[in-house]
Structure formats: C-alpha cells, structure tokens
N, C-alpha and C positions, 0 to 999 in steps of 0.2 A: 420681670426680666425676660420670660419667654415672649410676651407680647412686644417688648422693644425688639427682640432678635427677630421676630415675624415681621415687623416693620422695616428693618433694615433689610431683610431677605427680600421684600417687596420691591424695595428701591433697586437692589441688584437685579432684580428680575426685568424690571423696566429698562434698566441701561443694556441688559443683553438683548432685549427684544429689539431696542434701537439699533444695537450693532448688527443683528441678524438682518434687519431691514436692508441695511447696506450690502448684504451678501457676505457678512463675516460672522463668525462666533466667537465672542470675546467673554471674558469674565474669570470666575473662580468657582471651582467645585470642592466641597467638602466631603469626603467620602468616609463612611464608617465600614469597617470590614473585619471578618475574622482574619486572624494571622495566616491561616493557610491560604485563603483566597488571596489575600495581599501579595503572597509570595509565589504562588502558582499560577493564577490568572492574570491579575491587573496588571504586571509589567506589559504583557503582550498587547492588552488593550489600551493602556496608556501611550505605548510607542505608536500604534497606529493612530490613535486619536491625536496625539501631538503632532504627527506628520501633516495632519490635514487642518488642525486648528491650533498652532503654535500660540495664539494669543490668549488661550485659556490656562490659567494656572490651576493645579490640583494639589490638594492637601488630603493626607490619608491618616486617619486614626485607627490603629489595630487595638483591638479589645475584645473582651468576652461578652456575653449576652447582656448582662446587667448594666454595664456601662454604656454598651451600644443603644439599648432601649432609652437609657436616660439621656444620651446625646441627642437622640431623635426626638424625644419629648420636649426636649429645651430648644429645639431648632438650631443646635449647632453642627448638624451635618445635614446634607442635602438628600442622601439617599444611604442606603445600607446593604452591604452584600452579606447575606446571612442565610440561616436556616428558615425555612417557611413556616415552621412551627412558632416562630418568635416574631413573624411580620406583622406590621401594623399599617393600615393604609392600603394603598394598590401594591400589588405584587407581580414581578415580572419574572417567570421562572428560566434558569440557565442551564442547569444540569442536575442529574441525580447523583447522590453519593451514597455513603454509609458510614457507619462508626465501625472501627476495626480494633482488633485487639494488638498491643505490641507486647511480646514477651521475650525474654532472653533466649537464645537458640538452644541451650543446653536445657532446658526444661522439657520434661517428657511430653507435654502438651504440644510442643513444637512439631512432633511427627504427625499431628491430626490434620485433616484438610481445613476445618474450621474450629474455632475455639468455643466450647459450650460456656454458656452463660453461667450455668449453675456451677462450673468449675472456677469460677472467681471468687466463690465463699472462701472467706478467711485467707486468701493469697496476699502476700506483701503488695501494696499497691501505691503508686504514685499518681497522686491527683493533679491533674493539668488544671491551672487557673482557678484555685479553690474559692469557693464563696462567690462566684460569679454567674449562677445559674446556668452553668455550661452544659451542654448537650450531654456530657459524660455524668455529671451529678444527676442530671433529669433522668437518664436511662437506667443507673443504679437505684434511684428511689422508686421508679415506676416498677422495676422488676424486684424490689425489696431484697437487694443482693447486700450481704453484709462482707464488705471489703476490709482488709486490714490496712488502713491508711497510714503507711510508714513515713511517706514523704510527700511534699508537695513542691511544684514547679511552675511558674508562671511562663516559663519558655518552653516551648516543644522540643527544642533541641537538647536542652539540658536534662529533659526527662528522657529522651533518647540514649543520651550519653550514660546516664544513671543505669538504665537497663543493660546497656553493653556491659556494666559491671555486675550484673546478676542482682540489682538491688530490688527488684520486684517487676510488677507488670503495670500497664496502663492501657487506656483506651483514647482513641482520637478519631478524628474524621479522615476519611480515605486520602483527601488531599494532603494533609499534613505528614511529611516525611516520605512522600511517593518516589522522591529523587534521592534520598540519603542512603549512604551504604553503612554497614557495620554488622555487628553480630546482635541483630535484632530481627526476630521473626515477626512479619506483619501478616495478621490471619483475619478473615472474615469471622463473623461470630454466628453461632448457631444457637437460636435462630437468628436470620439475617435482621440487621438493624439499618433500614434504608432512611435516607433523609433527602429533602429536595432542597437545592441550594440556589439561591436568585437574589433579586434586589428587590428591597421594601423602599417605597417612598411614599411620604404622606398623601398626596394626590398628583398622580403623573401628569394631569392635564395643566395643573398649575404650577409644575416644576420649572425652573429656568431653561432656556433654550439650550444652554451648555450642558446641563444636568441630563435633559432628555436626549441630547445627542450622544452624550458618553453611555447612555444605557443602551441606545441603539447598536453602538459599537460593540458593547459587551455581548448582546444577543447575537451578533454575527461571528464574533471571534472566539468567545468561550466554547461553542461546540466543535470547533476545530482543533482545540488544544490537547 
C-alpha cells in the first residue's frame, strides 16, 4: 500500500508541475500537524496561501506523534508540522517553543516563577493524548518522574477545564492554550524544556509544487505571529 500511495503521489506531483508551468499552483496538500499548531499558526498561513492560490485544496490531520509518524511513513500526508525531535527526512525550522506546566491557580506552586520538575512527583496528573509517544510522555520518561496519572484527555481544552476544577496538573507545549482564559496558571518549567517546532517533509526537493509553496508561506508568516 505505501508503494501504491507513493505512485499516486507522483502522479499528483506531475499534474501540479504542469499547472505551475502555466503560472498557476493547483493541487491538494495533506498536512499532518500538532493540535496546537493547527489552532495557533495554520489558520493564518492557510488564509494567506489561499488568497494567492485558490486552486489548491488543503486537508489537515491533527494528531499526536505516533499517528503522525505512521501517516508520514505511509505517504498519507505530504508534510508534518511537529517537533524536530520526531522529524524524518528534511526539516524546515519555524520557531522555538517549550513545554510548560498547567496547574490550578490555588496550588501553592502557582506563586512560583517556574514549576520545578521534581515537584511533579506524585502530583495528580492529567495525561494529554496518552499512549501516543507525545512530548509530555517523553519528558516524564527521560526525567524519570513518577506522576499520579489520575485522568487522561485527548483534547487539550478538556484537560484545561479539568484543571479549572482542581483535578490535577498537566504539561503541554507553549502554543496550546496560549489564548485561553480561566483559573489555570501556565508556568515555565525549571529547568526549562525547550523544543523546536517546524515542518518535516520526506524530501523537500521532490515535494509537490503546492507543498513547497505552502511551506514557504509558513516560513514567512509563522515568525510574525
């Protein structure tokens, strides 16, 4: 099946190259992306891109790391907006970010400037996107932190609302929830946990014209957001 999909993709690329020769960009782009990037960055990029290239349709798949890696390996997506640590193929950096703590505002730690990683030990914890090799699971494993995983949530906003009820703390990347309001304290971690966000594409030079054009728009627009 991956071979068949690669053959179909090659056909799409030829058609898009033909359209480009005529001075147009046409085609379809399948994008894999973090939920946070889909919400905070991609609407602005898509708006600018569509204004100039209305003949290109765009489909987005929002998912966690494991699913995005599978979709890329199966050639079901053309590019992936993700963390560099998980990138395969060519990498186009867009912006730096970090993993931050979300805690209820009435916790004593909310008075600190940053949340100490060692204070996570045995705290009631809400795991986002469990079992998806997500950045939070990786951080917890690398630092050998024992959290009290009381709850899980596939949706970031659900986890946010659970914290408003004092049910526990969570971690997420700094893009997620940056515009949300409520009784949740968003804190840097101590020590800081930086990540690099960008676009992973199997081979940039072989990508379709529409995909390459979209990535170029992202490199111009994301730093302004």
